[in-house]
N, CA and C of each residue as an Amber inpcrd file, in Angstrom:
protein
   267
 -11.7850000 -12.4280000 -31.3320000 -10.7490000 -13.0140000 -30.7320000
  -9.9810000 -11.8830000 -30.0770000  -9.4880000 -10.5040000 -30.5320000
  -9.1150000  -9.4220000 -30.7010000 -10.1180000  -8.3300000 -29.4400000
 -10.9350000  -8.2100000 -29.5180000 -12.0050000  -7.9670000 -28.5600000
 -11.9190000  -8.4850000 -27.2000000 -11.4240000  -9.6450000 -27.6240000
 -11.0360000 -10.2700000 -25.8340000 -10.0600000 -10.0170000 -25.3030000
  -9.1110000 -10.3610000 -26.1120000  -7.7720000  -9.4740000 -26.2700000
  -7.6040000  -8.0190000 -25.3980000  -8.6510000  -7.5310000 -26.2200000
  -8.3520000  -5.9990000 -25.7390000  -8.8610000  -5.6920000 -24.6190000
  -9.7440000  -6.3340000 -24.3250000 -10.4530000  -5.8280000 -22.8140000
  -9.7960000  -6.5510000 -21.9590000  -8.8110000  -7.8850000 -21.6130000
  -8.5580000  -8.7340000 -21.2010000  -7.0330000  -7.7650000 -21.0210000
  -6.5960000  -7.2310000 -22.2180000  -5.5020000  -6.1020000 -21.6680000
  -5.6790000  -4.8640000 -20.5850000  -7.0730000  -4.4640000 -20.8690000
  -7.4490000  -2.8340000 -20.0140000  -7.6880000  -3.8070000 -18.9680000
  -8.5960000  -4.8670000 -18.7120000  -8.5700000  -5.4320000 -17.3750000
  -6.8650000  -5.4220000 -16.2420000  -6.1300000  -6.0640000 -16.8550000
  -4.8170000  -5.9920000 -16.5830000  -4.5070000  -4.9220000 -16.6430000
  -4.2880000  -3.2890000 -17.0090000  -4.2710000  -2.6760000 -16.6360000
  -4.7330000  -2.0470000 -15.8410000  -6.2220000  -2.2530000 -15.3280000
  -6.5060000  -2.1080000 -14.6230000  -6.5340000  -2.7770000 -13.0370000
  -6.1780000  -3.5950000 -13.1290000  -6.0610000  -4.1100000 -11.5060000
  -4.6050000  -4.1870000 -11.3410000  -3.7270000  -3.6930000 -12.2090000
  -2.3410000  -2.8750000 -11.8210000  -2.1970000  -2.0650000 -10.9480000
  -2.8130000  -0.9290000 -11.9040000  -3.3860000   0.4140000 -10.7890000
  -3.8520000  -0.1690000  -9.5000000  -4.9890000  -1.0140000  -9.6430000
  -5.8480000  -0.6870000  -8.3190000  -4.4410000  -1.1770000  -7.2200000
  -3.3690000  -2.3360000  -7.3230000  -2.2270000  -2.7990000  -6.6620000
  -1.6810000  -1.7530000  -6.2640000  -1.5790000  -0.6240000  -6.9040000
  -0.4010000   0.5680000  -7.0990000  -1.1710000   1.3570000  -5.7910000
  -2.5850000   1.3930000  -6.2960000  -3.2450000   3.0630000  -5.8170000
  -4.0340000   2.6700000  -4.2140000  -4.0190000   1.5660000  -3.9240000
  -4.7030000   0.5250000  -3.0250000  -3.8590000   1.0250000  -1.9730000
  -3.7570000   0.9780000  -0.3350000  -3.1990000   2.0350000   0.2800000
  -3.4270000   0.9630000   1.9150000  -4.1630000   0.1850000   2.0320000
  -4.4070000  -0.8440000   2.9040000  -3.7020000  -1.8260000   2.4190000
  -2.5860000  -2.3880000   3.8090000  -1.9440000  -3.6230000   3.2090000
  -3.0450000  -4.9880000   3.2640000  -3.9980000  -4.5420000   3.4720000
  -4.7690000  -6.1300000   3.2450000  -5.2550000  -6.2030000   1.5660000
  -6.1660000  -4.6750000   1.8090000  -6.0710000  -4.9980000   0.6040000
  -5.8210000  -5.0190000  -0.8910000  -4.4030000  -4.5850000   0.0920000
  -3.1660000  -4.4940000  -1.0780000  -2.7060000  -6.4460000  -1.9520000
  -2.9460000  -6.9000000  -0.7770000  -2.6690000  -8.3950000  -0.8520000
  -3.8350000  -8.5590000  -2.2040000  -5.0770000  -8.4010000  -1.2730000
  -6.1180000  -9.1400000  -1.9900000  -6.3840000  -8.4360000  -3.6680000
  -5.5670000  -7.5000000  -3.5440000  -5.1370000  -7.0180000  -5.0790000
  -4.2820000  -7.6060000  -6.2540000  -3.4880000  -7.7510000  -5.2480000
  -2.2710000  -8.3840000  -6.1040000  -2.2440000 -10.1590000  -6.1540000
  -3.2300000 -10.8650000  -5.6270000  -3.8750000 -11.6100000  -5.4980000
  -4.9170000 -11.1650000  -7.1320000  -6.0980000 -10.9560000  -7.1280000
  -6.3770000  -9.9200000  -8.1660000  -6.3370000 -10.2200000  -9.3510000
  -5.1820000  -9.6860000  -9.0650000  -4.3760000  -9.1820000 -10.7870000
  -3.5050000 -10.5290000 -11.3540000  -3.2150000 -11.3490000 -10.2960000
  -2.1110000 -12.5160000 -10.6270000  -3.7840000 -13.5300000 -11.3610000
  -4.7000000 -13.5840000 -10.8600000  -5.5900000 -13.6890000 -12.0070000
  -5.8210000 -13.7270000 -12.6370000  -5.9050000 -12.2920000 -13.0020000
  -6.1760000 -11.4930000 -14.4240000  -5.3200000 -12.0910000 -15.0350000
  -4.2280000 -12.0640000 -14.6210000  -3.0600000 -12.3750000 -15.7950000
  -2.5110000 -13.5650000 -16.3970000  -3.5030000 -14.6340000 -15.7060000
  -3.6570000 -16.2710000 -15.3690000  -4.5570000 -16.0990000 -16.3890000
  -5.9490000 -15.2990000 -16.4690000  -6.8380000 -16.0220000 -17.8120000
  -6.1060000 -14.8920000 -19.1070000  -5.1370000 -14.0100000 -18.5930000
  -4.7640000 -13.0330000 -20.5380000  -3.4690000 -14.1580000 -20.4950000
  -2.9420000 -14.7440000 -19.5060000  -2.5210000 -15.7820000 -20.8220000
  -2.7930000 -17.2710000 -21.2870000  -3.9420000 -17.6050000 -20.5370000
  -4.0030000 -18.2390000 -20.8400000  -5.3990000 -18.1090000 -22.6040000
  -6.0890000 -16.9950000 -22.3060000  -6.1750000 -16.5380000 -23.9630000
  -5.2060000 -15.9790000 -24.6080000  -3.8190000 -15.9610000 -24.2690000
  -3.1880000 -16.0780000 -25.7580000  -1.9250000 -17.3820000 -25.4700000
  -2.9170000 -18.0550000 -25.4530000  -2.3760000 -19.4520000 -25.5630000
  -1.6150000 -19.8830000 -24.6540000  -1.0560000 -19.9330000 -23.8580000
   0.2080000 -20.0330000 -23.1010000  -0.1500000 -20.7490000 -21.6810000
  -0.7360000 -21.7660000 -21.5120000  -1.0910000 -22.4810000 -20.5020000
  -0.4770000 -22.9620000 -19.5690000   1.3070000 -22.9760000 -19.6320000
   1.5990000 -23.5820000 -19.0070000   2.5890000 -22.1730000 -18.0730000
   2.5620000 -20.8900000 -18.8500000   2.7510000 -19.9320000 -17.6440000
   1.6310000 -19.6440000 -17.3300000   0.3190000 -19.4250000 -17.7690000
  -0.4860000 -19.6600000 -17.1960000  -1.0720000 -20.2050000 -15.6840000
  -0.6840000 -21.6410000 -15.6390000  -0.8020000 -22.5110000 -14.8110000
   0.4060000 -22.0380000 -13.9990000   1.6100000 -21.4840000 -13.9870000
   3.1000000 -20.5830000 -13.4190000   2.7590000 -19.6140000 -12.9270000
   1.4680000 -18.8320000 -13.1670000   1.0160000 -17.0490000 -12.8460000
   0.3860000 -17.5290000 -11.5030000  -0.8550000 -18.1980000 -11.9110000
  -2.4940000 -18.4680000 -10.9700000  -1.2510000 -19.3720000  -9.2140000
  -0.2030000 -20.0580000  -9.7560000   0.4040000 -20.8050000  -8.5920000
   1.0900000 -20.0840000  -8.1240000   1.8470000 -19.3510000  -8.7460000
   2.7970000 -18.3430000  -7.7280000   2.4030000 -16.8970000  -7.2020000
   2.0030000 -16.1310000  -9.0290000   0.9070000 -14.4670000  -8.7230000
  -0.0160000 -14.6810000  -7.5440000  -0.8410000 -15.2740000  -7.7990000
  -2.2720000 -15.7100000  -7.2870000  -2.5870000 -16.3480000  -5.9710000
  -1.3720000 -17.2080000  -5.2120000  -1.7730000 -17.5420000  -4.7100000
  -0.0050000 -17.6340000  -3.1940000   0.8690000 -18.0690000  -4.0780000
   1.9210000 -17.9800000  -2.9290000   2.7380000 -16.7560000  -2.3650000
   2.7150000 -15.5920000  -3.8410000   3.1130000 -14.3480000  -3.5230000
   2.6260000 -13.5920000  -2.1080000   1.0030000 -12.9490000  -2.4780000
   0.0050000 -13.1920000  -1.6140000  -0.2040000 -13.7890000  -0.7500000
  -0.1420000 -15.1160000  -0.3760000   0.1130000 -15.6100000   0.8690000
   1.2040000 -15.2950000   1.6010000   3.1460000 -14.9680000   1.5680000
   3.3990000 -14.3950000   2.2080000   3.7430000 -14.0380000   2.4000000
   3.3460000 -12.4580000   1.4810000   2.6930000 -11.0070000   2.4780000
   1.8460000 -11.2760000   3.1320000   1.0020000 -12.3130000   3.4090000
  -0.3520000 -12.2860000   4.0710000   0.5170000 -12.3080000   5.6250000
   1.1450000 -13.3680000   5.5980000   1.8380000 -14.1060000   6.5540000
   2.8030000 -12.7650000   7.4470000   3.7890000 -12.6150000   6.4310000
   4.7740000 -11.2930000   6.6190000   4.1310000 -10.1830000   7.4570000
   3.0660000  -9.4170000   6.6960000   2.1240000  -8.7640000   7.3300000
   1.6960000  -9.2040000   8.8830000   1.0530000 -10.2300000   9.0380000
   0.8810000 -10.8790000  10.1280000   1.6670000 -10.9550000  11.4480000
   2.9020000 -11.7950000  10.9830000   4.0160000 -11.3010000  11.8030000
   4.6750000  -9.6110000  12.6960000   4.2370000  -9.1250000  11.5380000
   4.8720000  -7.3430000  11.7950000   4.2440000  -7.0250000  12.7570000
   2.5730000  -7.1890000  12.4560000   1.5640000  -6.7700000  13.8290000
   1.2860000  -7.8500000  14.6760000   1.7990000  -8.9270000  14.4390000
   2.1770000  -9.8640000  15.7570000   3.0850000  -8.7190000  16.9000000
   3.9970000  -8.5390000  16.1800000   5.3010000  -8.3160000  16.4840000
   5.2950000  -6.5170000  17.3340000   4.5790000  -6.0410000  16.4530000
   3.5910000  -4.5190000  17.0140000   3.2300000  -5.2310000  18.5850000
   2.3790000  -5.6760000  18.3670000   1.4640000  -5.8100000  19.4700000
   2.1680000  -6.8880000  20.8460000   3.2860000  -7.2410000  20.4710000
   3.9740000  -7.0180000  21.7170000   4.7320000  -6.7330000  22.1830000
   5.6160000  -5.5260000  21.1720000   6.5540000  -4.2760000  21.6100000
   5.4090000  -3.5160000  22.4030000   4.3240000  -3.1860000  21.9620000
   3.3300000  -2.7130000  22.3970000   2.5710000  -2.8550000  24.3050000
   2.5040000  -3.9540000  24.5280000   2.3690000  -4.3810000  25.3830000
   3.8190000  -5.1420000  26.5940000   4.9280000  -4.1040000  25.7700000
   6.2530000  -4.5650000  26.9820000   6.6690000  -6.3940000  26.9590000
   6.4970000  -6.6460000  26.1840000   6.5910000  -8.3670000  26.3160000
   7.8030000  -8.3250000  24.7220000   8.6100000  -7.5760000  24.3870000
   9.0930000  -7.7440000  23.2430000  10.9830000  -8.1450000  23.0910000
  11.0260000  -6.8490000  24.6680000  13.0530000  -6.6780000  24.4040000
  13.0860000  -7.3050000  25.9020000  12.6480000  -8.3470000  26.4790000
  12.8920000  -8.4320000  27.8140000  14.1640000  -9.4620000  27.4480000
  14.7620000  -9.6150000  28.6580000  15.8480000 -11.2020000  28.8610000
  16.4780000 -11.3890000  30.3550000
């Protein structure tokens, strides 16, 4: 079991580092989601199923989805502004 935990800790560190090092916002959102899944697996291995389910729901689904919606809204605003449709009264 200790070998499995060691590998999961390394995988957690690698996925967290990937979140920081990825520069493309879309890829960063998917890296955040993957990090949430890895953390959920780690919490399951540490025998904390309630925390694992919370991490899976919030860290792997809800937060990345909110980031994706916000990113799409910002990009839609930039397109409207570039077309001259943004600030007309």
